[in-house]
C-alpha positions in Angstrom: 15.3 7.1 -15.1 18.1 7.0 -12.6 19.9 3.9 -11.4 20.9 3.7 -7.7 22.8 1.3 -5.4 22.5 1.1 -1.7 24.8 -1.0 0.5 23.4 -1.6 3.9 21.6 -3.9 6.4 18.1 -5.1 6.3 16.0 -3.4 8.8 12.7 -5.0 7.9 11.5 -8.3 6.7 9.7 -8.5 3.4 6.1 -7.1 3.5 3.7 -5.6 1.1 2.9 -2.0 0.5 -0.4 -0.4 -0.1 -0.3 -1.3 -3.8 0.5 -4.9 -2.9 4.4 -4.9 -4.0 6.9 -6.7 -1.9 9.6 -4.6 -0.3 12.1 -4.6 2.5 13.9 -1.7 4.0 17.7 -1.3 3.9 19.6 1.1 6.0 23.1 2.4 4.9 25.5 3.6 7.7 27.6 5.6 5.0 24.5 7.4 3.6 22.9 7.5 7.1 19.6 6.7 5.1 16.9 4.0 4.7 15.6 3.1 1.4 12.6 1.0 0.5 13.7 -1.8 -2.0 11.0 -3.1 -4.1 11.5 -6.7 -5.0 9.5 -8.0 -8.1 11.6 -11.1 -8.8 10.5 -14.3 -6.9 14.0 -15.5 -6.7 15.2 -12.3 -5.1 12.2 -12.4 -2.7 13.0 -15.9 -1.7 16.8 -15.1 -1.1 15.8 -11.9 1.1 13.3 -14.0 3.1 15.9 -16.3 4.3 18.2 -13.5 5.5 18.1 -12.5 9.0 17.4 -8.8 10.0 20.7 -7.0 10.1 22.2 -9.0 7.1 24.1 -6.9 4.6 23.3 -6.6 1.0 23.7 -4.5 -2.0 20.7 -3.6 -4.0 20.8 -2.0 -7.5 17.9 -0.7 -9.6 15.7 2.0 -10.7 15.5 4.9 -8.2 12.0 6.5 -7.5 11.2 9.2 -5.0 8.4 11.1 -3.6 8.2 14.0 -1.3 5.9 14.8 1.6 5.6 17.4 4.5 6.3 15.9 7.9 4.3 16.6 11.1 6.9 19.3 12.1 6.6 21.1 8.7 10.0 19.6 7.4 10.2 18.3 3.8 10.8 14.5 3.7 12.0 12.5 0.7 10.8 8.9 0.4 13.3 6.8 -1.8 12.6 3.6 -3.4 14.7 1.4 -5.5 13.0 -1.2 -7.9 15.4 -4.0 -7.6 17.3 -5.3 -10.5 20.5 -6.6 -9.0 21.1 -8.2 -5.6 24.4 -9.1 -3.9 24.3 -10.6 -0.5 27.4 -9.8 1.6 29.2 -12.4 3.9 28.4 -12.3 7.6 31.1 -10.5 9.6 32.7 -12.4 12.5 
């Protein structure tokens, strides 16, 4: 298993996927990529649910991916990080 870290801003509130797992989506300006962050820990879920959309955080955990073919025929990669470590960044003023 590979570990990965994404540093970016929350673009969706906590929600449940098709298997009932909690997740939020984090977008990284640097990577120009969105990643679904799976949240298993209740404390992490509580912290994330209190953050406003656009709040910055670092999420580190086990990387999972799956591929698909998009409507235009392009290959798409869906990335997920099963969260182990969470760091919330101070709001910029």
